[in-house]
C-alpha positions as CSV (number, residue, x, y, z in Angstrom):
1,M,-25.1,106.1,-8.0
2,Q,-22.9,104.0,-5.6
3,H,-20.3,103.4,-8.0
4,I,-19.8,107.4,-8.5
5,C,-20.4,107.7,-4.9
6,K,-17.4,105.8,-4.1
7,F,-15.7,107.4,-6.3
8,F,-15.4,111.0,-4.9
9,I,-14.4,109.0,-1.3
10,S,-11.7,107.5,-3.3
11,I,-10.8,110.5,-4.4
12,L,-10.6,112.4,-1.3
13,F,-9.1,110.0,0.7
14,W,-5.7,109.4,-1.8
15,L,-5.3,113.2,-1.9
16,S,-6.0,113.8,1.3
17,I,-3.2,110.4,2.1
18,Y,-1.4,111.8,-0.7
19,T,-0.9,115.3,0.5
20,V,0.8,113.5,4.4
21,N,2.7,111.7,2.4
22,A,4.6,114.8,0.9
23,Q,4.7,116.6,4.6
24,N,6.2,113.7,6.5
25,Q,8.8,113.6,3.4
26,N,9.9,117.0,4.1
27,N,9.7,116.8,7.8
28,K,12.2,114.5,8.1
29,D,14.9,116.6,10.1
30,S,11.4,117.0,12.9
31,V,12.2,116.2,16.2
32,K,10.4,115.3,19.7
33,I,8.5,118.2,21.5
34,D,10.5,118.9,25.1
35,K,7.1,120.1,26.4
36,I,3.4,119.5,25.7
37,N,0.7,121.9,27.4
38,F,-2.4,121.1,28.6
39,I,-4.2,122.1,26.1
40,N,-3.4,123.2,22.0
41,G,-5.7,124.8,20.7
42,I,-9.3,124.4,19.6
43,R,-10.4,123.7,16.2
44,I,-13.2,124.1,14.1
45,E,-14.7,122.3,11.4
46,L,-16.9,122.5,9.1
47,D,-18.2,119.1,7.0
48,V,-18.2,119.6,3.0
49,S,-19.1,116.1,2.0
50,P,-22.9,117.0,2.2
51,V,-22.2,118.9,-0.9
52,I,-21.6,115.9,-2.8
53,T,-23.8,113.2,-0.9
54,T,-27.0,116.1,-1.6
55,L,-26.1,115.7,-5.7
56,L,-25.6,112.5,-6.0
57,S,-28.9,111.6,-3.6
58,K,-30.6,113.9,-6.2
59,G,-32.3,115.7,-3.4
60,D,-33.6,112.7,-1.7
61,T,-31.4,113.5,1.4
62,Y,-29.2,116.1,2.9
63,S,-27.2,117.6,5.5
64,F,-25.0,120.1,7.2
65,E,-22.8,119.4,10.1
66,G,-19.8,120.9,12.0
67,A,-17.5,120.0,14.9
68,V,-15.4,121.7,17.2
69,Q,-12.7,119.8,18.8
70,T,-10.0,120.4,21.4
71,T,-6.3,119.4,21.6
72,L,-5.1,117.7,24.5
73,F,-1.4,116.9,25.2
74,Q,-1.5,116.4,21.7
75,K,-2.6,113.4,22.2
76,Y,-6.4,113.3,23.0
77,F,-9.0,115.2,21.2
78,P,-12.7,115.2,22.8
79,V,-15.1,116.8,19.9
80,F,-18.6,118.1,19.6
81,E,-20.3,117.4,16.0
82,L,-23.2,119.8,15.7
83,G,-26.0,119.4,12.5
84,F,-28.8,119.7,10.7
85,A,-30.3,116.8,8.0
86,G,-33.4,116.2,6.7
87,A,-35.3,114.0,3.8
88,N,-38.3,113.7,1.4
89,R,-38.2,110.8,-1.4
90,T,-40.9,109.0,-2.8
91,S,-40.8,105.1,-3.5
92,T,-41.7,103.4,-6.3
93,E,-44.9,102.3,-4.4
94,N,-45.8,106.0,-4.2
95,V,-45.1,106.3,0.0
96,N,-44.1,109.5,0.2
97,F,-41.8,110.3,3.7
98,T,-40.5,113.8,4.6
99,T,-38.7,114.3,8.0
100,N,-35.8,117.1,9.2
101,G,-34.1,117.9,12.7
102,G,-31.2,118.9,14.4
103,F,-28.7,116.1,15.8
104,F,-25.4,116.1,17.6
105,R,-22.3,113.9,18.8
106,V,-19.9,113.9,21.5
107,G,-16.5,111.7,21.7
108,T,-12.7,111.5,21.9
109,D,-10.1,110.7,19.3
110,F,-7.0,109.4,19.9
111,S,-3.7,110.6,17.9
112,V,-1.5,107.2,17.2
113,M,1.2,109.1,16.3
114,K,3.8,110.8,18.7
115,P,3.6,114.2,19.0
116,K,6.1,116.3,17.2
117,K,7.4,119.5,16.9
118,I,8.3,120.5,13.4
119,P,10.0,123.8,13.2
120,G,8.8,126.0,10.5
121,K,6.3,122.8,8.8
122,F,3.6,121.9,9.5
123,Q,1.3,119.5,12.1
124,N,-0.2,116.2,10.6
125,F,-2.3,113.9,13.3
126,F,-3.7,110.2,12.6
127,L,-7.0,109.7,14.9
128,V,-9.2,106.8,16.2
129,G,-11.8,107.2,18.1
130,A,-16.1,107.4,19.5
131,R,-18.6,109.0,19.6
132,L,-21.9,109.1,21.1
133,G,-25.3,110.5,18.3
134,F,-28.0,111.9,19.3
135,S,-31.4,112.9,17.3
136,N,-34.6,114.1,18.1
137,F,-36.9,114.7,15.4
138,T,-40.8,114.1,14.1
139,Y,-41.3,112.9,10.6
140,N,-44.2,112.2,8.0
141,M,-45.4,109.5,6.1
142,T,-48.6,109.3,3.6
143,N,-50.1,107.3,1.6
144,V,-49.2,103.7,2.9
145,N,-51.2,100.9,2.0
146,V,-51.9,98.6,4.6
147,Y,-53.6,94.9,3.5
148,D,-56.0,93.5,5.5
149,E,-55.7,89.6,5.0
150,Y,-58.8,88.3,6.9
151,W,-61.0,91.4,5.4
152,D,-59.1,91.1,2.1
153,V,-59.4,94.4,1.7
154,S,-56.2,97.8,1.8
155,K,-56.6,100.9,3.3
156,T,-54.2,104.3,2.9
157,Y,-53.2,105.7,5.9
158,D,-50.9,109.0,6.6
159,F,-48.8,109.5,9.4
160,N,-48.1,113.2,10.6
161,D,-45.7,114.4,13.5
162,V,-44.6,111.5,14.4
163,A,-41.8,111.9,16.9
164,A,-38.6,109.7,17.7
165,T,-35.5,110.1,19.6
166,K,-33.3,108.0,18.7
167,V,-29.1,107.1,19.9
168,W,-26.6,105.5,18.5
169,F,-22.8,104.2,19.1
170,E,-20.1,105.1,16.0
171,I,-16.3,104.0,15.5
172,A,-14.3,106.8,13.8
173,A,-11.3,106.6,12.0
174,G,-9.1,109.5,9.7
175,I,-6.8,112.0,9.2
176,R,-6.2,115.7,9.5
177,V,-3.9,117.7,7.8
178,E,-2.3,121.1,8.1
179,I,-2.5,122.3,4.7
180,I,-1.1,126.0,5.9
181,N,-0.9,127.5,8.7
182,N,-3.3,127.2,11.4
183,I,-5.7,125.3,8.4
184,Y,-6.4,121.8,8.2
185,M,-8.4,119.1,6.1
186,G,-8.8,115.7,6.2
187,W,-11.6,112.6,5.8
188,T,-13.4,110.8,8.8
189,L,-14.7,107.2,8.2
190,R,-17.5,106.2,10.7
191,N,-18.6,102.9,11.5
192,K,-22.5,103.3,12.7
193,R,-24.2,101.3,15.2
194,M,-27.7,102.0,16.6
195,L,-28.7,101.5,20.1
196,T,-32.3,102.2,20.0
197,N,-35.2,100.2,18.8
198,D,-38.6,101.6,17.3
199,A,-41.3,100.5,19.1
200,E,-43.1,97.1,18.1
201,G,-46.4,98.0,16.1
202,K,-45.0,101.3,14.9
203,I,-44.4,102.8,12.2
204,S,-40.5,103.7,11.4
205,P,-38.8,106.1,9.6
206,W,-37.1,105.6,6.6
207,Y,-33.9,108.8,7.2
208,I,-32.7,109.2,10.7
209,P,-30.7,113.0,10.9
210,G,-27.7,112.2,11.7
211,F,-27.9,108.7,11.1
212,G,-28.5,108.1,8.1
213,V,-31.2,105.2,6.2
214,N,-32.8,103.7,8.9
215,A,-30.7,100.1,9.7
216,T,-28.9,98.9,12.4
217,S,-25.9,100.0,11.2
218,N,-24.3,102.2,8.8
219,W,-21.5,103.6,7.2
220,G,-20.4,106.9,6.9
221,V,-17.5,109.4,5.7
222,N,-17.0,113.4,6.4
223,Y,-14.6,115.1,4.9
224,A,-13.9,118.7,7.1
225,L,-12.1,121.9,6.4
226,G,-11.2,123.3,9.4
227,Y,-9.2,126.8,11.2
228,K,-7.2,126.5,14.6
229,F,-7.3,129.1,16.9
């Protein structure tokens, strides 16, 4: 399954790189911007990668995500990302975990390429940035078997409507390619680092909306389609 996921991600990555190279080859006659406005439009994006990841996980996890990003001085890109995600998974020990909830991220990207004015051509951006992610959700774990060594007995427990709040930090890098007038596509690669820990003795969620499988760190990738106003 991981090999298939890596295969699809590789296709999306090289497709974006090929598009950027092709457009840059056609834009050799570009000139630098003489005047840069403070605000250079707002881009609304929809992440289409969950269509693939949900199929690969066979429905164990799912998510929907979009973003609004503003362009300042053609250099800084403040962004607000909002989504909804969940999971329904039964382990080999027959423990069932379910959750769903909303999440959001706020942050800023920075363009590592100098702004250019390309008459009659399209714009491309290579971006690096950071995000702060937040999710407040509830989860259920049923048929959890706990063994007591002292009494040498096992007992099954159900944990329902357990509330959790998670905060994490992300480092992100990606590209945006203008494929036709004001319509963009591109990918974002993320490294996520959890900032909040589970309370000692409290059962931990298997999946965190917006962050993914519960761990100290996670990798993620988004592939977005967007329109610039």
